[in-house]
Phi, psi and omega in degrees: 000132185290157184302312178303325174288327172298315178299312179300316183295319181292324177299317177296316176305312184296320179296322181289322177300314182293310180304316181297317177304308181302313188293324178299310182292320181299321182273356161064358190232013190261327181276159175298328178292315173306313179300321181292320175300321180290324175291325178298322171304310176296325177291325179293315185296323189285327182254022186294319179280128181240108177274136180278114176241138188286349191252136166258119180270152168066026178206147172261359181286149175286161175299327181289323175301315181302306179303316180297318178296331176305319192296122167226174180313328188247359176197154184269339178209148186282175183295315186265116183223068179294336177273001183304313182304321176292325179286323174290331174299311182299316185295322184278341187226348184295150186298143179270123187253346173198147181221132183222172175295157186287167174291174186304151179159182187264341191242159184290130174201167176229143178267116177254143170250125182269167175303131185098354172092007184278130177281134171222158179255127180249129177246121184286159171287137184238330191224149168288156189305327185267000180289135178259122178272114185265167176105205176301151187296343179255020187281163170090173176282163171302148175251118184294322182291339180290328180299315181295315186289325182289327175297314179293327173296326182294320174303314183297316179290344177082014177290308181064035179253001183259130174306156175300134175225141177218148174287149178209150175254128176236149175262111183296330180288312195260337183259331187256303197296325182291339183247012185279149168295158179293329170304313175291318186294331181290348181261001180277149178203171179242130177240112187067236177257015186247135178282136187221164176209153176238355171067197182227113173199174185302311181256015180284133185223148173294333178288343182232060181280160172271130183243142173280166165279095189077245174257344188272113178245133178271149177191188177243149176235124180250136189283125172295138181288151182301137183300341178290347177246075181294147188264152172242130178267136181231145173288129178287129182298341179251032179287157179272157181276330187062023176239132180293129176091351183242116182267147174288158176306319181297342186274354177227353187243107180288345178260019182307318187295331181299318181295324176299317188295344180267357187248133175292139008262022185266359183268355175199166176077188190269001191298319182290325178289335175287329169302319176297315178297319177298321181298316180294312180306310186290326179291318181297325182268346178086027182268099184257025192237022177274075185278337176226164171218163180247147170223176174282153183292152175056041183260348175060038178080000186276327184288176179280157161279118190274135182277072177266158174054078182248025185279351171274039187236167176056043183264309184227112184290340181276349185255113176256099193273091181305333184296339176304323177282008183308317179304325179288309188278347172269326178275325182055048173226154175199148178299139173301322180299316181289323169303312178296315184298320178293329181283330174301325196268355182285180181055046176086353185289323176304308184301315179298311179301308180305311186296321179295314183301325185270356187290341178259000177295148180302336184255015177309142357285134185274327178236152177279164180299319177299327175289327174292321175294326177292325180296322177289325176292317181295328173304321182293330180285325176295311184301320183285333179296310177301320182293317178302314174302309183294325175298326184274315188247344179094153179301321185294333175276325192273314187275114188253124179275109179221080178252131181241145177290142184242108179256130175247088184258000000 
């Protein structure tokens, strides 16, 4: 074969190789890892609807013991959770044996202890489902239904980094006041025929209480993580200043990600990719308020970024705050597994999955149709952002393989 023919043949083979490699990644289902991603997606979809049932089969353990044993450094609950319905039923129905003001923070909440000694955080309803929160993307009160929806989105995305959340109705007069601490009880008042409370927090005011419908208050209940897993708080590298006229460095420095990559714990380990996952998660739910985040203590960057406090979400379905995606479009990296999952959820699948997952919650309907539509629309923006990155830097650079073994021992 002549030299020229050999060169042409090699060039053709190289083009075929490059095309095949790109084709394999784009179609998501040809490598062993991608096939496992696809199987994991189908398993998630098959177990999407969780019916709240009172009975735990094949175990003498309490629901609280099972949920505590689920927690490991890289996930709050495992992929297979046949007991989830019973645990969430217990969260929604178990007797409240103590009620106190919430832990430190800016927003109203109550700390409840349920029968069996389990701590949960109760966030009260402040808005009707169709209420639109205007103003800054982090404006308004916490939205209790946002906590419920965010937990199920965490399941759908396969992150499994959000504590368990379920909707619950409580009778303030018969369930809370008789077991309330003096500190909480002192914040109760009556507005018209409705029982209300304003609690203790940075923004809590007697003039802005949360009020029940009569005595019955709708809210969300978040399962407290086990005390054997103490939390460590971190300033989010893409946090906002919350000061008018003062920008954070990431808001004007396009090379900011390069500086972050040189700083612990983002210079090694999974934490930066967790930040990227969280940016995608927060953008989908419209949460622009993650100024800090939590991980487990003394983890040296190895544990997950825990998706706590998601209530500043689902405020305005017409507002797509692109700056939430700054970690993604400035770093231009994303896990292959996250990219695969996002692709499986396009073309209306995400909306359908989220609607299905929320159908059995006690406070259903959890989200209005405009919010469900907004999640689908935002997914398209995420996919487009990743495509811009791959067009600029190539798939081999942008799509990062980072699968870590998860042990439930």
